[in-house]
N, C-alpha and C positions, 0 to 999 in steps of 0.2 A: 507517390501521392503528394499533391500540392500542399505546401505548408500554409497554415492559417495564421497569418501575421497581421497585426494591427499597430497603428502608431498614434500616440497622443501628444499634442503640442500645447503647452501652457505658456502663453506670452504674458509674463508678469512685469510689474514696474521695475523690479530689481534684477530679474533674470528670466531667460527663456529656457524652459525645460522640455526635453523631448524624451519620451520613453517608447521603446520598441518591444513588443511582447508577442509571444507565440502561444497559441492554444495547444496544449499538450494533452493527448488522450491518456489519462491515468487509468488505473485499475477500476476505480469506483466511478469517477466522474472527471470530465475535462477540467483543466486548470490553466490559468495564464502564467507563463514563465517569462520574466524579463530577460531579454537577450541583448539589450543595448540601451544606452542612455546618452544624452547630449545636454550640455549646460553651457550657456553663454551669458555674459553680462548684457542686460537690456539697456539699449540706448534709444532715446527718442520717445520714451514713455513718461507719463505723469498722471498719477492717481488712476492708473489703469487705462488712460486714454492715449491714443497714438498722436503724438505731437509732431514727430519728424518721421514720415513713412520710410524714407530712404535709410535712415539709421536703424529702424526696426527691421527692415528687410535684411540688412547686413547681419544683425544679431541672430535672426532666425536661421540664416544660411550657416552661420558658424555652429550653432547648436545642432542643426540637421546633419551637417558633415561629420560632426563628432559622433552622433548616434549611428550614422551609416558605417563609420569606421569600427565602432565597438560591436555592432551587431552583424556586420558583414552583409547587410541588406540594403539595397537601394530604396530610398524613400521618395515616393511619388504622390502619395495621398495620405491624409491624416484626419483624425478627429481633433477638434480645436475647442478650447475653453474660452469663455468670455466673462469678464469681471469688470471691476471699476465702479466708480461712483454712480454711473448711470443705471446699474443693475438694481432692480427692486422687485418686491413681490406685492401683489394686491389681491385681496380676497373679495369676490362678489357673489351674489346669490341670484338665481334665476329659476323659473318654473315653467312647465307646459302642461296642458291637458293631454292625457294618454290618448293616442290616436285610434287604437283598435277597438272595435265594438265589444270584444270580450274582455277588455280592460287589461290585457297582457302587455307588459312593457317590452318594447323592442329596442334594437340598436338605434333605430331612427329617433325614437323618443329621447334616448340618452343624448344623441348628437344634438337634437334641437334644444335640449335643456342646457347643454354646455354652450351652445350658441347664444342662448338667452342670457347666460352668465356673462359672456364676453360683451354682449350689447350693453351691460351695466357698467362697463369700464368708463371712467371719465372721458368726455369728448376730447380733452387735450391729448389723450394718449394716441389718438389717430394722427396727430400732427407730426410728432417727432419720435415716437416710440414704436417698438416692434415686439409683439408677443413671441417669445422663444419657447416657452413651456406653458402648457395648461394642465393643471393637476386637480382632478376632483378630490375634494377633501372629505365630503360627506353627502349622502343622499337621504331624502325623505320621501315616503310614499303616503299620501293623504295625511301629512303632518307627523308621521312617525318615522324616526330614524331607522334606516336599514343598514345592516353590515354587509360588506361585499358588493357584488354586482347586482344592480336592480333588474337587469334583463331576465325575463321569465316570470317575474313576480307580477301581481295584479293590483291595480288601483286606478283611481280617477285622475290624480294629480301627482306629477313627479317634480320634486325640487332638488336643487344641488347647490352646494357651496364649492367654489372653485378658486384655486390659487393660480393667478396668472403671473408668470415671471417675465418681466419686460426689460428691454435695454434701449438705449438711444440708437435709432436706426442708423444714423451716420457712423456711430462707433462700430456697429456690426459690419456695415459695408466696408469701412476702413480696414477692419481686421481681416475680412475675407480677401480684400485686395492685396494687403501686404503678404499674406500667406501665399496667394497666387503668384505674386511677383518674386517670391523666394523659390518658385518652381514646384509648389505643393498644391495639389487639388484638395479642397475641403470636402470631406465626406459629410460631416455634420458638425453643428455647434452646440455646446452644452454649457449651462451656467456653471462657473467654477465651483461654487459651494456644493452643488449637487454632485458633481464629479468627485470631489473629495470625499463626500459621504459614502460613496460606494466602497471605499477602502478603509475609512477611518471609523465608521460606526458599525456595530454589530446589529443584527436583526433584533436582539433582545433590547438593546439601547433604544432603537427606533420605536419599538412597540411601547416600551415603558414611558417614553418621553424624554427627549434630550435636545441639547443644542450644540452644534458643531461651530466653533469659532476659528476661522482661518486668519491668523495674524500675519498680514503681509507687510511690505515695506512702507506703503503709504495709505493702505486701507485695511480695515477689519471687516470681513464678511461673515455673516452668520446664517445658518439655516436651522429651523426648529422642527423637530419630528414628534409626532404622536401617532400611535396605532400604525406604525410603519409607513406613515405618509408625511411628506413635508407640508407643514401648515403655515410657514412664514419664512421669508428670506429678506435680508437687508444688508446694505454695505455702508460703512461709516468712514468719514474722511480723517482717519487717524491710523497710524501704523508704527512699526518698530523704528523707523527712521526718526520719528519724533522723540523717542527715548534717547537715541544716540545724540541728537541735537541738544537735548536737555542736559545730558551728561557733559558734553563739550562746553556748553555755556556755564553750567554750574561749577565745573572744576577748572575752567579755563585751559582746556587741553585740546589736542587735535582731534578731528573726527575719527581718524584711524585708531587712536588710543581709546577714544570713547566707545567705539564699536567693540573693541576687545574687552573693555571693562563690562559692557552690557551683557556679554555672553559668558562672563566668568573667565576670560583668557588672561594670560600673564602680560603685564605691561611694566614699563620702567617708572611709571608714575606712582607715587605713594599717596594714598588717600584713605581716610577712615572708612571702614565697612559700613558704619551707620550712615555717614553722609551719602555714600553711593546708593544705599538702599532707599533712603528718603527721596532722592531724585527719581530713581527708577519707579518706585511704588506710587509716586504722585502721578506720573503719566499713565501707569497701568490702571490706577483708580479712575482716571478720565475714561479709559477704554471701557471698563466694566460698568461704569455709571451709564454710559450710552447703551450698552447691552441691557442693563437692568431697566432702563427707561422703555426700551422696545418691548421687553417681556411684560412690563406693566400695561403697555398699550394694547397688547393682544391677550391680556389676562392669563399669562403663564408664569408670572414671577413667583419663585419659590415652589412651583408645582411640577417640576420636571425631575422625577425620581432618579433617572440616569445621569442627571447633572449636565455640566458643561465639559465638552471634550475639546482640547486645544491642539491646533495643528498650524501648519504654515511655517515659513522660514523665520518669522519673527517670534515664534513661540518658545524659543530656547532660553528665555530670560529665567534665571534660577528661582526667583520668588513668585513666578506668575500663577502657579496653582494656588498658593496660599492667599494671594490677593483676590483671585477669582472667588474662592470660597467665602472670603470675608464680605465682599460686596454683593454677591448674588445669593448668598445663603443656600448654596447648592453644592453637591459633590463636584469636585473638579479633578481632572486628570489629563495627562498628555495622551494624545492619540497614539495607538500602537498600530502603525500602518501594516496591514497584512496583505501580502502579495505572494501567493503560493508559487513555489519554484524560483523565488528570487535568488539568483546566483551572483548578483552584482553588489549586494549589500546595501541596496537603496532603501533603507529603513527610515531615512531622514524625512520629517514631515513636509519638507519643501517639495517632495516628489508626489504628494498625494493626488493633486489634481490631474497630472499627466497619467498617473496609474489608473485613476478612475475613468479617464477617457478611453484607455485601452479596453477596459471592461465593457464600456458602452459599445465599442466597436465589435466585440465578440458576440453581442446580443442583438444586433440589428436584424430585423426580420422575424424575430420570435413573436409568438402570440402574446399580446399584453393582457394583464389582468387589471392594471390601472392605466389610464390614458395620460401619458406625458408626451406632449407634442414637442418635436424637435424643430429647431429653426429652419434648417435648409430643406429637410425632407419631412414635411408635416404629417405624412401618413405613417411614419415609423414611430414606434413607442418602445419604452424600456420594459423589459419583462419582469414584472413583480419585484422590482428592485433587485433584479439579477440574483435570484436565490442561490444558484450554484456557486457564485463567487463571493458571497458574503463571508466576512471573517467570523 
């Protein structure tokens, strides 16, 4: 029997991560098992943008070769994440009059309502931006909120609030191009924060209300969940590299020593713990003030019972949970990346996005219960947030 294998590629500013996973038929339900990984330093990236395509292609090739070696599987196609400062989420509202004479709502009515929502996007979006995901946040029938799918219910007017996740079209085209030049065919593209949520957040956390913050090298990306649905997404121009630079400047030491100090490693430099904490916490405060400002903007500040979950390669700063709790007035914890059958020990948060992409790959073609449109193949959707793979 043919093996069911999928590959996720996360091209970040600091590193390119590749995860190869195989769907294993367990006794109760299938689960994805990591069979190989690849990691390479990213060159040619800045704030998530591709600045030097040739350098990025070389970095991808190194990571892919490593993943092929560890998995024993040739890699020809993959699911790819997109991030960077151009990634953002916008919520719009739209409505239609139900088409059938008996007032029963059909798939066509839902489709037209979502199209009406998309038509409400600012006109500037059509110039340089591309919609990569469209996610219905809520529906109303004749002014009353309905839970679940509206199809089959009856009413005169159908309304919807929809989250559109968009990116700069040139950035998307550049990403697909460099992946192709590295010899890999792109199956689909998914926003990095959504991919990470597939392995970093439990269904309970998503239903209660939570925020996943991915601390990258040069950006911090967040996605907010309520009722198991993403309601907001944003990327901020600040990252863990800024902390490293602050330490280097504040203590007059090399960047290499500053990086070790940031993550609690041993160095030859003698410095007071209090001084180091002051430098680190000042920059962390900047990060969480940006996040708090966004939560206030969408009316969710202090109102997410499951709190903030921290992930990403820059989330390993020792005091980060404490600083997050202080500024956001929310519970804070490190993400516990769950990937059933993980034999390679890839529990580090830096692998979250590539892991999530593999789960996306295993669910392509399933019948959706919420419509999340994917960039390359707009007819495919994600199955109810991939129930069988949630931690």
